[in-house]
Each structure stands twice: as C-alpha cells, then as structure tokens.
N, C-alpha and C positions, 0 to 999 in steps of 0.2 A: 494669431493662432490658438486654437482652442483643444485643448486635450481632455478627454472623459476617460477616468479609469473606474471602472465597476471591482471594488475588492470586498470579499466577505467570505466569512469560514463557514463550513458546514462539518460539524463532527457525528462519524456515523459508529454505533457500535458493530463489533463484530459480526453479529446475527443480522443485522440491518444490510450491510455489505453482503451478507452470504445471500440474503433474501434478493436483493435488487439484481445482484450476479448469477443468480443460479448456481452458485460454485462455493465449494466448501473450503475455508483457510486451512491448510495445511501448515503446523507451527512444527519448529524443530527445536530442541532445548539443550544446552550445554551447561555441565555443572563447573562453574569458574572456580569458587571456592567452598568451603564447607557449607557456608550459609549463602551463597549467591547462584544462582541459576540466571542464565541468560536464556531469553526466550525470543524467537523472532518469527517472521513468516516466510516460510520455505517457498512455498507456491500455492496455486489456487486449484482445485480438481472440480471439475463436472459433477453434479450430484447423479449420484447412480451409474458412473461409468470411471474408466480408471484414465482419462483423459487430461492431461494437466495442462494448465494455461498459464500465460505469463502474468506476472504481476502488473505490469504497465497495460496490458492488453485488458486485463480485469477492470482495473479501474478507469479505463477509458470505457469502457461498457458502463459502469457505475454514474461516470459523469454524463454520457449520453442519455442514460435513464431517467435521472435526475433533471437533466435539461428539458426533455421532453416531457416530462409529468408537472413539471412546474417551479420547484423550487427553485432552480437556476435559472436566470433570465436567457431567453433565447439568443441576446447578443453578446453574451460570454462565448469567447472562440476558445479559452486557455484554462487549464487549470493545474495545479499541482497537488500532491498529497504526500503526508508523513505516515511512515510507519517503520517498524524494525525489519528490515531486510536483513537477511543472513549473509549475504556478499558483501554487506558493506562494513560487517562489523570486525574490527582488527584489535586485537590485544597490544598491549605495549610492548611485548617481545618480538610480535611481527615487525616491528619498524626496525630492528636493530640492523637489518640489512640495507635499509634504505638511507642510513646516514653514512656520508662519505667521510 
C-alpha cells in the first residue's frame, strides 16, 4: 500500500488575504492588562459593503483562489489555517466554572 502526503505551508500577510478574498479583515481588541492588548480577527467584510463573511468561508475562497492560480497544486484537497479567532480566546478565569 502506498500513501502519498503533500504537506506544505503558505504564509500570507493580512493585506494579501484581503486582496485575494476581496474582503477586509475586521479586528477586535481588548485591554487585558495595563501593557497587554489582545487582538483577534472578528470577521471579514466585503469591500464597499456591509456584508459580513464567515472566517471559514473567506479562507476557503483564499484556498480555492491559490489552488486555481498555481501556488497550491490541484491535487491538494484539504487545508487548515491559523489565525487568532475572537471566539476561541478564553482567559484563565473563564475556566472556573468548567472545573468540577
């Protein structure tokens, strides 16, 4: 049996993601401590409109575009991405009720 895995990484700057997706990244910031500000991606917004896009849908669009234009080989079927999502950030005191 032969398994073939194609694993590679593409790092994009914020402005590159915005250009490819034709959407603007909307960030959220929260003051955590005197010298600490937490920044995360709240959502994407279509340029020139108030239409809000889901992060996952926007990143799928970026993946499809990169696959169509060449940096990602056509045989690649799946992807993952890393970015600071607002809904995934929890502070230590948020876990107090999770412990039995």
